[in-house]
N, C-alpha and C positions, 0 to 999 in steps of 0.2 A: 532327317533321322528316321522318321516314321516310314518313309518310302523305302529306305534301305532295309529296315527291319522286315517289312512286308516282302521285299525281294528275297531276302535271306530265308525267310520262312517258306516262301513259294519254292525256292530252289531245293529245299530239303524235302518237299512233299513227294509222295509216291507218284501222284498224278503227273507232276512236272517231270520227274525222272522218266516215267513211262513214256510221256510225250516226246521227251528229248531223245531217248533211245529209239522210240518209234519213228521219229523224224529222220534219224540217222539210217535206220533200216529201210525206211520208205525211199530215201534218196538212193540207197544202194539198189533197191528194187527197181526204181525207175531207170537208172543208168544201165543196169544189166538187162532189164526188159527191152530197152531200146537196142542194146548191143546184140542180144540173142535174136530178136525179131527182125530188126531192120538191117543190121550188118551181116549176121550169119544166116538170116532167112528162115529161122524156125517159125512155126506157127505160134501165134501169141498164146495159145492154150499150153503148148509144150513149154514155152519160155516161162509162163506163170507157174507151172508145176515145178520146174527146176528151181525157180526162185523161192517158192514156198518152202522147199526143203532146206536150201542153203541159208537164206536170209533168216528164216525162223530159228534155225539152230544158233545163229549169231544172236538173235533176239533173246532166246532162252538164256544163254550164258550171261548176257549183259543185264537182263532183268533180274535174274536170280541173284547175281552178285551185287548190283548197284541199286536197283529199284526196291526190291523186297528184302535185300540183305540176308539171304538164306545161305546157310552152310550146314554141313553135317551129313547125316546118314540118309536123308530123304532124297538124294540126288536123282536116283533112278525113278522113284515114284513121281517126283515133280516133273522129270523129263517126260514120262509117259502122259501125265496129265496135261502138260504144256502142249505136247504134240496132238493130244486128243482135241483140245480146244482149237489148235491151229488147223487140224484136219477139217473140223466142222467149219472153221473160218474159210479154209481153202475151198471147200465145196461151195460155200456161199459166194465167195469171190468168183469162182469159175462160172457159176450160174449167172451172176449179174454181169460178168464180163461178156458172156455170150449174149445176154439180153441187150446190153447197151451197145456192143459192137456190131453183132450180126443182125439184130432186129431193128434197133433204133439208130444204127449207123454213127455212133460216137467214135471218135478217134480213140484207138486202144489206150494211149497214154492218158488222155483225159478221163476215160472210163476207169482206169486203174486208180488214178488219184482220187476221184469221187468215191469209189468203193472203199478205198483205204481210210479215208476220213470217217466214214460211217462205221466201219468195222473196228476202228481204234477203240471206241467206247465200249463196244461189245466185248472185245478182247480184254481190256483193262478190268472190267467188272468180273469176268470169269477167272482171270488169273489171280486177282486179289482175293476173291471169295472161295476159290476152289484149288487152283494150282499151288499157290504159295501161302495158303492160310496157316 
């Protein structure tokens, strides 16, 4: 019973929901990054920019609705704040993708996964304290 109650409490927490949605978006990001880069032959930076726009828009909707349970008149303000956080995140991702792939010779998918894990905590904090406060 105690374990079930802890699991229910965890499932209701914002961090868990953020991680769940983030995991879904990360999966989308990896699949589409592979598709655009390996299958279509786009440069990984171009692929990453495309995905930052599309997957982040999906993430905004899901986090607004399910993680932070926001509704009402602040949609556009929250959207602008969300994309401001994500643009700073995108620039950070691009910088570290370049460093890891071109300088340190990591495989682009491994680099993306590593960076995503680190950026998740940064993004959650800023969205909780600023975007959806």
